[in-house]
C-alpha positions as a printed NumPy array, in Angstrom:
array([[-28.738,  16.714,  10.162],
       [-27.022,  19.078,  12.128],
       [-24.105,  16.315,  12.708],
       [-23.955,  15.609,   9.427],
       [-23.769,  18.907,   7.859],
       [-20.789,  19.425,  11.26 ],
       [-19.052,  16.162,   9.762],
       [-18.95 ,  17.378,   6.08 ],
       [-18.081,  20.564,   6.954],
       [-15.075,  19.355,   9.063],
       [-13.89 ,  16.745,   6.254],
       [-13.696,  20.029,   3.598],
       [-11.609,  22.127,   6.16 ],
       [ -9.179,  18.633,   6.678],
       [ -8.979,  18.466,   2.572],
       [ -8.447,  22.224,   2.365],
       [ -5.378,  22.025,   5.094],
       [ -4.177,  18.874,   3.655],
       [ -3.603,  20.397,   0.006],
       [ -2.418,  23.425,   1.71 ],
       [  0.229,  21.699,   4.444],
       [  1.799,  19.387,   1.44 ],
       [  1.867,  22.485,  -1.032],
       [  3.821,  24.359,   1.737],
       [  5.851,  21.841,   2.167],
       [  7.132,  20.523,  -1.173],
       [  7.85 ,  24.827,  -1.47 ],
       [  9.784,  24.393,   1.37 ],
       [ 11.818,  20.839,   0.422],
       [ 12.958,  22.291,  -3.276],
       [ 13.396,  25.7  ,  -1.343],
       [ 16.205,  23.265,   1.045],
       [ 17.286,  21.745,  -1.79 ],
       [ 18.539,  24.357,  -3.268],
       [ 20.406,  25.604,  -0.073],
       [ 22.003,  21.621,   0.69 ],
       [ 21.733,  19.529,  -2.449],
       [ 21.342,  22.016,  -5.176],
       [ 22.669,  19.081,  -7.633],
       [ 18.945,  17.86 ,  -6.631],
       [ 17.811,  20.828,  -8.801],
       [ 19.818,  20.741, -11.841],
       [ 17.732,  20.447, -15.241],
       [ 19.103,  16.456, -15.605],
       [ 18.158,  15.54 , -12.67 ],
       [ 14.408,  17.393, -12.654],
       [ 13.848,  15.621, -16.3  ],
       [ 14.86 ,  12.519, -14.681],
       [ 12.743,  12.787, -11.327],
       [  9.627,  14.649, -12.743],
       [  8.423,  11.286, -15.098],
       [  8.953,   9.384, -12.236],
       [  6.941,  11.469, -10.05 ],
       [  4.399,  11.597, -12.345],
       [  3.898,   7.837, -12.694],
       [  3.426,   7.604,  -9.159],
       [  0.844,  10.351,  -9.191],
       [ -1.395,   8.357, -11.256],
       [ -0.981,   5.116,  -8.843],
       [ -1.497,   7.458,  -5.939],
       [ -4.908,   8.72 ,  -7.203],
       [ -5.734,   4.735,  -7.38 ],
       [ -4.731,   4.443,  -4.087],
       [ -6.742,   7.259,  -2.751],
       [-10.172,   5.854,  -4.492],
       [ -9.69 ,   2.683,  -2.785],
       [ -8.681,   4.914,   0.954],
       [-12.159,   6.824,   0.039],
       [-13.938,   3.659,   0.336],
       [-12.219,   2.785,   3.809],
       [ -9.981,   0.526,   2.178],
       [ -6.257,  -0.168,   1.714],
       [ -4.561,  -1.522,  -1.627],
       [ -1.551,  -3.484,  -1.065],
       [ -1.507,  -5.476,  -4.687],
       [ -0.353,  -2.339,  -6.378],
       [  3.776,  -3.689,  -6.041],
       [  1.99 ,  -7.164,  -7.966],
       [ -0.64 ,  -4.941, -10.364],
       [  1.993,  -2.546, -11.025],
       [  4.838,  -5.283, -11.945],
       [  2.547,  -7.186, -14.295],
       [  1.495,  -4.251, -16.258],
       [  5.204,  -3.606, -16.886],
       [  5.529,  -6.682, -18.341],
       [  3.342,  -7.168, -20.218],
       [  3.214,  -3.868, -21.956],
       [  7.268,  -4.729, -22.816],
       [  7.788,  -8.781, -23.227],
       [  4.481,  -9.3  , -25.463],
       [  5.555,  -6.534, -27.99 ],
       [  8.909,  -7.638, -28.011],
       [ 10.168,  -4.4  , -29.197],
       [  7.86 ,  -4.267, -32.521],
       [  5.62 ,  -0.929, -32.144],
       [  2.803,  -2.365, -33.672],
       [  2.096,  -4.922, -31.236],
       [  2.137,  -1.966, -28.431],
       [ -1.146,  -1.408, -28.243],
       [ -2.686,  -4.859, -28.393],
       [ -0.243,  -5.098, -25.246],
       [ -1.733,  -2.064, -23.342],
       [ -5.147,  -3.686, -23.898],
       [ -4.309,  -6.968, -22.764],
       [ -2.807,  -5.148, -19.41 ],
       [ -6.13 ,  -3.014, -18.91 ],
       [ -7.798,  -6.072, -19.234],
       [ -5.446,  -7.485, -16.775],
       [ -5.904,  -4.404, -14.548],
       [-10.007,  -4.626, -14.444],
       [ -9.603,  -8.511, -13.42 ],
       [ -7.315,  -8.105, -10.52 ],
       [ -9.508,  -5.272,  -9.185],
       [-12.67 ,  -7.381,  -9.759],
       [-10.993,  -9.869,  -7.491],
       [-10.007,  -7.374,  -4.698],
       [-13.553,  -6.256,  -4.989],
       [-15.198,  -9.667,  -4.805],
       [-12.727, -10.763,  -2.052],
       [-13.421,  -6.924,   0.123],
       [-17.194,  -5.87 ,  -1.25 ],
       [-18.782,  -9.167,  -1.201],
       [-16.944, -11.937,   0.746],
       [-15.866,  -9.247,   3.575],
       [-12.754,  -9.993,   3.786],
       [-10.339,  -7.747,   5.399],
       [ -8.598,  -5.424,   2.864],
       [ -5.264,  -5.718,   4.021],
       [ -5.316,  -9.552,   3.925],
       [ -7.52 ,  -9.801,   0.659],
       [ -4.943,  -7.315,  -1.386],
       [ -1.797,  -9.225,  -0.14 ],
       [ -3.253, -12.487,  -1.88 ],
       [ -4.077, -10.916,  -4.868],
       [ -0.679,  -9.381,  -5.013],
       [  0.844, -12.492,  -4.32 ],
       [ -1.002, -13.929,  -7.473],
       [  0.231, -11.218,  -9.717],
       [  3.747, -11.996,  -8.294],
       [  3.354, -15.102,  -9.   ],
       [  1.977, -14.455, -12.895],
       [  4.756, -12.006, -13.651],
       [  7.337, -14.82 , -12.614],
       [  5.439, -17.543, -14.975],
       [  5.326, -14.825, -17.927],
       [  8.805, -13.179, -17.438],
       [ 10.98 , -16.118, -15.582],
       [ 12.214, -13.584, -14.031],
       [ 14.21 , -12.111, -17.736],
       [ 13.779,  -8.849, -17.884],
       [ 12.208,  -7.171, -21.579],
       [ 13.041,  -3.794, -23.112],
       [ 11.302,  -1.164, -24.079],
       [  9.495,  -0.407, -27.561],
       [ 10.721,   2.541, -29.116],
       [  7.363,   4.125, -29.439],
       [  6.677,   3.472, -25.794],
       [  9.758,   4.752, -24.689],
       [  9.627,   8.101, -26.947],
       [  6.46 ,   8.504, -24.666],
       [  8.085,   8.026, -21.31 ],
       [ 10.746,   9.598, -21.982],
       [ 10.335,  12.68 , -24.109],
       [  9.588,  16.093, -24.186],
       [  6.722,  18.568, -25.132],
       [  7.514,  22.374, -24.465],
       [ 10.716,  21.211, -22.526],
       [  8.064,  19.299, -20.182],
       [  8.47 ,  15.673, -19.682],
       [  5.223,  14.354, -21.312],
       [  4.579,  12.047, -18.443],
       [  3.688,  15.243, -16.423],
       [  1.423,  15.564, -19.047],
       [ -0.613,  12.648, -18.605],
       [ -0.555,  12.795, -14.632],
       [ -2.301,  16.55 , -14.965],
       [ -4.721,  15.018, -17.006],
       [ -5.762,  11.856, -14.72 ],
       [ -6.016,  14.052, -11.812],
       [ -8.031,  16.173, -13.501],
       [-11.001,  13.67 , -15.153],
       [-10.698,  11.854, -11.651],
       [-11.085,  14.661,  -9.603],
       [-13.501,  15.989, -12.138],
       [-15.741,  12.446, -12.056],
       [-15.512,  12.472,  -8.113],
       [-16.634,  15.851,  -7.314],
       [-19.054,  17.213, -10.062],
       [-20.571,  14.026, -11.292],
       [-23.47 ,  12.692,  -9.384],
       [-22.069,   8.858,  -9.405],
       [-18.924,  10.626,  -7.766],
       [-20.895,  12.116,  -4.911],
       [-22.663,   8.835,  -4.188],
       [-19.022,   7.246,  -3.966],
       [-18.13 ,   9.905,  -1.573],
       [-21.409,   9.687,   0.167],
       [-20.836,   5.349,   0.66 ],
       [-16.611,   6.235,   1.57 ],
       [-18.066,   8.489,   4.259],
       [-21.129,   6.841,   5.66 ],
       [-21.324,   2.987,   4.423],
       [-24.624,   2.206,   6.248],
       [-26.7  ,   5.403,   5.784],
       [-25.633,   4.917,   2.303],
       [-27.109,   1.614,   2.239],
       [-30.231,   2.463,   3.955],
       [-30.508,   5.822,   1.192],
       [-30.886,   2.607,  -1.312],
       [-26.862,   2.854,  -2.632],
       [-25.04 ,  -0.425,  -3.579],
       [-22.15 ,  -0.136,  -1.312],
       [-20.435,  -3.349,  -2.57 ],
       [-20.547,  -2.052,  -6.182],
       [-18.559,   1.22 ,  -5.434],
       [-16.37 ,  -0.658,  -3.134],
       [-15.416,  -2.911,  -6.164],
       [-15.688,   0.027,  -8.42 ],
       [-12.793,   1.593,  -6.487],
       [-10.128,  -1.351,  -6.845],
       [-11.545,  -1.94 , -10.089],
       [-10.441,   1.818, -11.242],
       [ -7.099,   1.725,  -9.089],
       [ -6.082,  -0.809, -10.998],
       [ -6.528,   0.655, -13.79 ],
       [ -4.93 ,   3.732, -12.652],
       [ -2.188,   1.789, -11.498],
       [ -1.543,  -0.145, -15.028],
       [ -1.801,   3.61 , -16.506],
       [  0.864,   4.685, -14.201],
       [  2.706,   1.058, -15.347],
       [  2.742,   2.064, -18.463],
       [  3.893,   5.414, -18.446],
       [  6.821,   3.697, -16.18 ],
       [  7.944,   0.871, -18.873],
       [  8.08 ,   3.893, -21.407],
       [ 10.711,   5.816, -18.748],
       [ 12.51 ,   2.76 , -17.957],
       [ 14.845,   1.092, -20.833],
       [ 14.794,  -2.505, -19.368],
       [ 12.448,  -2.952, -16.388],
       [ 12.679,  -5.545, -14.028],
       [  9.835,  -8.395, -12.979],
       [  9.72 ,  -6.369,  -9.797],
       [  8.987,  -2.527, -10.985],
       [  6.491,  -2.267,  -8.651],
       [  7.605,  -2.515,  -5.428],
       [  9.08 ,   1.396,  -5.281],
       [  5.115,   2.228,  -5.652],
       [  3.493,   0.341,  -2.487],
       [  4.768,   2.249,   0.215],
       [  4.99 ,   5.948,  -1.805],
       [  1.568,   5.105,  -2.903],
       [  0.254,   5.272,   0.354],
       [  1.972,   7.852,   1.366],
       [  0.675,  10.193,  -0.709],
       [ -2.24 ,   9.82 ,   0.24 ],
       [ -1.792,  10.459,   4.118],
       [  0.311,  13.503,   3.202],
       [ -2.815,  14.422,   1.284],
       [ -4.985,  14.545,   3.788],
       [ -7.188,  12.026,   2.921],
       [ -8.454,  10.11 ,   5.843],
       [ -7.762,   6.032,   6.252],
       [-10.658,   5.544,   7.44 ],
       [-12.845,   6.617,   4.037],
       [-14.929,   9.911,   3.276],
       [-13.984,  12.536,   1.364],
       [-10.615,  12.641,  -0.619],
       [ -8.24 ,  15.279,  -2.199],
       [ -6.888,  13.842,  -5.422],
       [ -5.176,  17.307,  -6.46 ],
       [ -3.43 ,  17.197,  -2.91 ],
       [ -2.135,  13.422,  -3.591],
       [ -0.52 ,  14.381,  -6.802],
       [  1.239,  17.08 ,  -5.109],
       [  2.434,  15.05 ,  -2.314],
       [  3.473,  12.602,  -4.886],
       [  5.652,  15.616,  -6.451],
       [  6.967,  15.854,  -2.931],
       [  7.91 ,  12.324,  -1.811],
       [  9.989,  12.17 ,  -5.423],
       [ 12.005,  15.187,  -4.907],
       [ 12.326,  13.972,  -1.009],
       [ 13.79 ,  10.67 ,  -2.635],
       [ 16.091,  12.935,  -4.908],
       [ 17.232,  15.216,  -2.149],
       [ 18.612,  12.577,   0.385],
       [ 19.915,  10.901,  -2.819],
       [ 21.888,  13.808,  -3.209],
       [ 23.169,  13.809,  -0.096],
       [ 24.591,  10.388,  -0.455],
       [ 23.02 ,   7.907,   2.016],
       [ 22.223,   4.74 ,   1.502],
       [ 19.056,   3.118,   0.037],
       [ 18.071,   1.934,   3.583],
       [ 18.417,   5.471,   5.047],
       [ 16.142,   6.416,   1.801],
       [ 13.555,   3.911,   2.824],
       [ 13.649,   5.022,   6.528],
       [ 12.666,   8.865,   5.153],
       [  9.934,   7.527,   3.249],
       [  8.534,   5.551,   6.486],
       [  9.282,   8.999,   8.029],
       [  7.469,  11.227,   5.999],
       [  4.15 ,   8.353,   6.085],
       [  4.181,   8.198,   9.906],
       [  4.471,  12.297,   9.946],
       [  1.368,  12.819,   7.767],
       [ -0.799,  10.17 ,  10.083],
       [ -0.019,  12.295,  13.007],
       [ -0.816,  15.747,  11.188],
       [ -3.727,  15.045,  10.338],
       [ -5.452,  12.23 ,  13.301],
       [ -3.515,  13.862,  16.173],
       [ -5.698,  16.362,  17.903],
       [ -2.053,  18.115,  18.087],
       [ -4.581,  21.117,  20.512],
       [ -5.187,  18.323,  23.132],
       [ -1.829,  17.553,  22.406],
       [ -0.077,  21.2  ,  23.801],
       [ -3.197,  21.606,  26.312],
       [ -1.247,  18.614,  28.237],
       [  1.876,  19.268,  27.883],
       [  3.285,  19.543,  31.611],
       [  4.364,  23.875,  31.255],
       [  0.811,  24.35 ,  29.844],
       [ -0.849,  22.926,  32.288],
       [  0.904,  24.624,  35.226],
       [  0.553,  27.619,  33.046],
       [ -3.248,  26.949,  33.145],
       [ -3.662,  26.268,  37.298],
       [ -4.335,  29.858,  39.433],
       [ -1.43 ,  30.922,  41.872],
       [ -2.968,  30.409,  45.315]])
């Protein structure tokens, strides 16, 4: 019992540190942007960046749910791309067909999440292998449905994705509401607390009579639903999305989870910190873009951010510092 309480305390401290760290990093990044790349803070650039940050935040919320169960979802790209093409190609510019298209996209998301959940929760396949396979199936569906030809977004969806309310892009409100709702469900409701318990210690949860496989499957299903919501917003932001829009969300969605302080081993997750990390990554992309670097360099910067996030929360830096030659020699008493 004492060990369990200590582990819970350590998890809460880690999550609090994650939110504080990513918030400070985001504020510092915006300050650096003002000093070294002021063009990245112009009103036009911010109004362009915030909608994409919102779509990323919603997708990263889904990835957080999966990571809280000790898994990882590499089918983000395929799922995201499929939902984008469904809500653009099916309506074919007809606003009256937009709602049915959204319904079809949500059904496809539930199906994709159920496949992942079955393969991982029931068949006990490795999450990386299972979700990579699902990703290939989803991309196959994308190419079959579109033949690789982009379709123009409907006017109604474009007003949602590209419109402003009180001077703020509408997708920002969707991201805030999504983060608040998911956080409330996970942190307040009994089912949410059981969900965290399963991720933290699945063996103990199984002994307690909790259906571990059901919660793991649910994580992948809800993750795909959140990817779908992010994809719908993305389709409204981009006037003519391609069949590969999801490629830009795979690495950032994982990086946002890690930078937000959620452990890749599962357990508690900080969904608000994940959303803040999505803003950080989006502004970081604008910052390096304003510096005039190449696309390859931008990808390297994202990968570096992921590596820093993993190192920041997984390495015992106190032990590392104690082992440094200078620290070690300073600790030896003179003879």
